[in-house]
Each structure stands twice: as structure tokens, then as C-alpha cells.
N, C-alpha and C positions, 0 to 999 in steps of 0.2 A: 655540202659536207659539214661546214660549221654548224648548220642548222641541226643536222643529225646528232653532232656531238653535244649541242645544247640540250636537245631533247633527251639524250641518253643521260646526261648529267642531272637534268631535272627529275628524270624517272628514278635515278638512284637516290636522290634526296627524298622523294616521296616514299620510296620503299623504306628508307632508314627511319623517317618520321612515323610511318605506319607501324613499323616494328616497335619503336619506342612507345607509341600510343597504346598498342595492344598489350605491351608488357606492363604498363603502368595503369591500365584501365581496370577499375574495380567493378565487376558485374554485381547486380542486385543479389543479395543473399550470400555473397562470397565473404568469408571472414577477412577482416582487415589484415590479420597476421600473414595470410597467404599472398598478399599483394604488395608487401614491402620487403626491403632488404633485411637480412638477418642482423645486420649491424645497426639497424635503426629501431627505435622504440616508439610505441604508440602512446599518445597523450590525449586527454580530454580537458576542455576548459569551458566553464559556463559563466555567463556574465549577466548581471541584472543591475541596471543603473537608470538614472533619468535620461531621456532621449536627447540626442544632440547630434551635431554635424561631426563627421569624421571618426565615429567610434569603430566602425568596421575597418577603416583604413589603419587605425592605430593598432587594433588587434592583429591584423594581417602583418603589419610592420614588425610588431613585437616577435611574432613567430619566425618570420622570414629573416630578420636581422641576426637570429641565432642559428641560421641554417636549417630551420624547420620548414615543413611543407604541409599545407592544409589539405586534408583528404575530403572533408565534408564540413559544411557550415550551415547552420540554421539560424534564422533571425526572425523575431516576432516583435512588431511595434504596434500595439493595439491602437485603434483609432481614437483620437482625442483623449489619450491617457498620459501622454508625455512620459512614457516609460519604454525601456529597451531591454529585450531579452535576446541572448545568443548562446549557441552551443557549437563548439568547434572540435573536430577531431583532426589530429595532426601527427606527423612522424618527425622524429628528431634524433640526432646523435647525442646520447647522454654524455659522451666525452666532451663534445663542443658546447653542450648546454647542460651543465650539471643541475641536478634536481633543486638544490638550494638556490641557485641563480634563477631558475625558472620561477620559483615562488616570489623571489624579489622583483623580477620583471613584471609579473602580473599584479603584484601588490602596488607597484608604481602606477600601473594603469588604473587600478581601482581607486586610488587617491585622485588621479587626474580627472576621473569622471564621477566622483562621489558615489561609487557603486554601493548598492545595498548588499550585493552578493558577488563574489568572485572566487570560484573554486576550481582548482586544477588537480587532476588525478592522473597518475601514471600507473596503470594496473600491474605492469611487470615489476615495478619497483616498490610501490606503496603497499603497506600491509592490507590484507583483506579486511573488509568490514566485519567487526565482531557483532554477532547477533544472538539473542536468546529467543527461543520459540515458546509461546504459551499456548496450551491446548487443553480442551476439556475431554469429554468422553468420545465425541466423534473424531475419527482418526484419518479420514480421507485426505484432508489438506495437510495434516502433519506428515503422514506417510509419503505423500507425493513430494513434499518439501525435502524430506530426508533423502529420498532416492535421487531427486534432482541435484541435491548437493553432492551426493556420492558420485554422480556421473559428471561432475564438474560444470553443470549448467548454471549453477548459482554461485557467483564469486564472493562467497562469504565464509567466515569461520564461525561455526556454531559453538557457543560457549556452554550452553546447557539447554535442556528442555524442562519446562515447569508446567505442572498440571494440577488441577483441583480434582482429578479423577485418579484413583489408585489403580495401577496396572500391575498384574502379577509378574513374577520374575521370569516366567516362561512365555510371556507375550512377545509377539514378533517385534514390537516397538522397543521393548527393553533389551531384547537380544541384539537388535541392530545398534542401539546406543552403546551397549557394553563392548561390542566388537570394535567400535570406533572411538572408545574412550570418552564419550560424551555424557556428562552427569545428568541424572534425572532427579528432579525434586518434586515431591508430592506435598502440596500445601492444601490441606483440608481446612476450609474456613467458610464461615458465613459473613456476609457483607465484606468489609475491607479490613477485618481485624488482623490479617497477617500481611498487609501491604508493606509494612516496614521491613519484614523479612524478605518479601519479594523485591523490594527496592535494593536491599543489600546484595541479592543474587545477581541483579542486572546492572549494577552501577558501573561496571567496566565495559559495557556494550556500547556500540555505536547507534543501534536502533533495535526495536523489538518487532517481532512478527506474531500476530495473533492468528493462529491456525484454528479457527472456530473455537475461540476461548470465551467463555461467559462465566459470570458469577451469579449464583441463584440466591436470592434473599427472600425472606419471609415477610409478608405484610398481613397484619391482622386488623380488620376494621369491624367496628360494631355499629349497629344502626337500629332504628325503629322503622317498622313497616307500616305505612299508612294504607296501602292498597295490597292486601295479602294475596289476592287472586291475580294481580297484574303488577309485578314489581316495577318500580320506577326509580330513576336515579335523580339525585339532586346534588347541589353544590355541598361539599363537606364543610363542616364548621371551620376546620383548618384547611385552607385551600390546597389542592393537590399540587399546584405549581410551586407554592412555597415549600411543601413537603419534598417535592422532587429536587429542589435546589439546596436543601439542607444537607449537611454532611457530618455525621451519618444521618440517614433519614430516621424519623421517629418510628416506633414499633406499632403504633396504633393511630387510627384516624377515625374520628367520630363523624358519622354521616346521618343525615335525616332526609327522608324522601318526602318532598313537598309538592312536586308538580309532575304531570303525566308526560315525562320524557322517557322513551323506551330504554330499558337498561341494557347496556352493551356487556358482552362477556369480558372484554378487555377495555381498559382506558389506555390510550397510547399517547402519553404526554412526556416524551423524552425517554421514558422507560417502558418496557412492555409488561403489562400485568397479565399473568397467566392463570390457568386453572379456572374454576367456576365459582359462581356466587351461590351460597346456600340460600334457601327460601325463608329461613327463620333466624334472624338475630345476629348472624356473624358471617364474616367472609374470611376464608383462608385462601390466600393467593400468593403467587410468586411474581416478582419482577426480576428480569435479567439485566444486569449491568456489566460493563466491561471493566473499566478501571476508574477509580474515583478521580475527581478533579485535583485533590490533594496529591495523589500519586503522580499524576501527569505533570503537575507543576514542579514536584520534587525531582522527578526523573529528568525533565527538561530537554529530552531528545525526541526524535520521531518514533511513532508507533504506527504500524501498518496493520489494518484489519481486513478481513474478508467476510462478506455475508451474502446470502442468496438474494436474488432479485425479486422475491415474491412480496416484499414489503412495499407499500403499507397495506396493500389489499388483503393479504393473508397473514395476519398477526397471530401471535400466541403459539400454542402447541400444534405440532404436526402441520406446518404450513404447506409442505409439499402435497400432503393428502388433500388439504383444503383446495389447493390450486388444481390438483388432478380432478377432484370432484366437480370443480367449477368449469372444467373443460378448457383451460387456457391453452393458447397455441404458441406462446413465446415464454421461455423462462430465461433467467440470467443470473449474473453475479456482479457484485461491485466491490472493488478494493479501494480503500480510502485511508486517510490519516485519521487517527483517533483524536477526538476532542471531548470536552466535558458533555456535550450533547450527543446522546447515543445515535450512532449510525448517521451522523450529519456532518462529518469532517470532509475536507477537500478530497475530491475524487481523483484517484490515480488511474484506474483502469476499469472498464466495464465490458462485459461480453454477454452475448445472447445465444440461445440455442432454440431451434424450432422443435416442437413436439406436435403430435397429432393424435387422432382417434385410435391409431394403431398401437400407441404406447399403453402398456399397463402400468400399474403403480410402481413396480420394480424398475422398469426401464425409464420411467419418468424420473424417479429418484436418482438413478444412475446418471442420467444426463445432467441433472441439476448439480450433482457432486462433481462430475467431470468439468463442468464449466467453472465451478468454484476453484478447482485446482489450477486450471489453466489461467484464470484471471489473477489469482494470487501470485503464481510464478512469474507472469508477465510484469506485474506491478513491482515485484522485488527486483527483477532484472533491470527494469527501467530506472528504478531508484539507484541501484548500484552503478549504473552507467551514466549517472548525472543527467538523466533526461527529464527529471521532474523538478519544476520550479514553482514556488508560490506565486499566485496571481490574485490581486485584490484581496478581499477578506476571506473568501471561502472557495476559491478556485485554484486550479493548477494549470501551468503550461507544461505540456508533455511533448518533447521533441522526438 
């Protein structure tokens, strides 16, 4: 009989434990808010410091000592780098652990471990990130971003939309922005002549999103043709690399053809040279740039860009048609931070999509645009959830 009572008691304890476990268990894909008590609040903390003993223990102690409970934790310690990265999600009672006290507690930890970065965010309490969106004529990424924001999928506050393409008052983008009270600014400019005005418009933002935004600038080059029947390219008198790094770039480059190197339609040295070379005496071409180095240094915050994954194989005008004509089987998109070197900043997100012989040009382009939209939205969401940390010179850690 005592044995039966002990078995019965043990069974009750197992049942109680199982009930608690299933109530607190967070299944993959389940929102964190649905798995916590309504009196508790969700917080996120990211940490980047030199590697050492006891960092995880101290982070856990910091949260537990204030009555918090860690829901998820990610740690990355790269081999032979002596550096530590972590991201923790936790719940806490804001009455027992006030927001100001939380900042102070994590600041003490950052000083203890000489942290390069220690950021804490409480989405339900902290203001949403303020973001300005820059876009050119193509609208697929802009429209997807706006509707994602409207549906609450992107935790940001849109301060304005800025474009170098004029949209009519009856366009669907303008009507959408007017309904939601979001200002639209049309800045028509060549090169970076209106970047001071642009800087003024975005100075109160937390970061910028480039939804297929490019500036088109004119390059005029003059040259002498030595082989009139078979054009050849040679090094310009003023080197292209020096020209590319000047700010603003000069308006003309003198070139002389002196050796039989086949002339390319585009030179891709940081900027993309577009259009075609005439056969007699002059070149009228365009290069696309995003934002100047001067603007990036003055703004001083993160800028997130999206571009198709057809580079560098298919440069210049109509890359999707080039890729379609070449019969590629995989297309994709890359979202990255903007640096002075075009399309070469640290990568946040990349996605691919399979295409086949059954696709025509229309479905090919549609798939390319869809993957761009998804990639940009994922990158912005990861950034706002503190999942993206800088790693080495030109990489990222994405938890």
C-alpha cells in the first residue's frame, strides 16, 4: 500500500511538471507574446566583447537577479578570434525591473567585459525605429515595404519617402502615403548636388532603407581611335580608379586606345558604367551610384540596401533580360549595409529562387522582384530585432 501511495504521489508530480512544461514551452514559429504572462514584458539584449571566462554566467545572473527569465540565447565565439557575440531574449516584470535600471545593469556588464557593443531593447516600451525610405522609379520593393508596415510586420515608424522619380498625385504610392500622413519628397538631381537637402530630411531617423534607389550620373569621355574597325580599350590618361574615388567625379576623362584589348560595354570598377560606346570620338554613358561617401560620413548611421543577385555576371542595363537570355537557373537578391564601395557592404540577408526553361521573361522578372522584396523585408526585420552584429571588417553575425 505505501508503494501504491508513493507511485500515486510520483505520478501527480509528473503530471504537474508536464502541465507546467507544456504551458511554458515555446514551439517553433509561435510568437513570444503568446507564450508569456500578460504581466510580463519581452526584452532583447545583444553583447559583443572580447572573449573571456564567465560572460554567459554574468549575463544570466544579471537577468535572473531582477526576476527575469531567459527564453532564448545565442552565442557565437569565432575560432582563434578572441571575441564573443551573444543575443538573449528574456521576459521580465517592468515593475520589478524598471527600464532605466535595466540600462544601468547592462551598462555595468559592458564595462566589466570592455564590451564593444551592448544594446538592450524592449519593443513594447521603447519607441519604434524611425526610418526614411529612398526609392527610384521601380516600385516593387517600396510598395511591399509600405504594405508590410501597414500590416504591422515591420516594427518601424516611416518618417518620409524620398525619391528622385516624380510620381503623379493619383499614383497608388502617393495615395497610400497621403492616407497615412507620410510625407513624399521628390528630389530631382544629378550626382550628389542635393545631398545636403537629403541629409536635412533624414537627420532625425535611426536608419535608412534604399528600396531600389539609385542616382544616375553622366560621364562624357573623349578619345582617339587607333583601330577604327576594331575598337580597343586602353588605360585612360587619368586613371579610372582615381576618378572613381574623387568626390564629385570629374565630368570628362581623356582616353587613348593603344593596345588590342577587347572593349567592354561597361567598366565595372566600383560604379556601373551603362549605355554604349559610340564608334567615333566620344562616349556618352551613365554610371549609377547610391550615396556619396560624404553623405554616409555626415549621416553616420546605418543604411540598408537591396539589389538583385545577377551581379557581377550581368551588369548594366536590363540585367534580368541578360540573365534570361543566358539561361540562368538560379536568381537571387542581396540586402546589405551601404558603404562607399558600391554593392560591397556587409551582407545582412541573401535569398535565391530557382528558374527554368518554362519561365518566360515576364515570370522571370516577377520571380526576381519577389525575391528582392522578401530579402529586404527579412533584412529589416532582423535589423530591428537586434539580430545583426558587425563582424570583422566586412562581415556580419546574424542570429
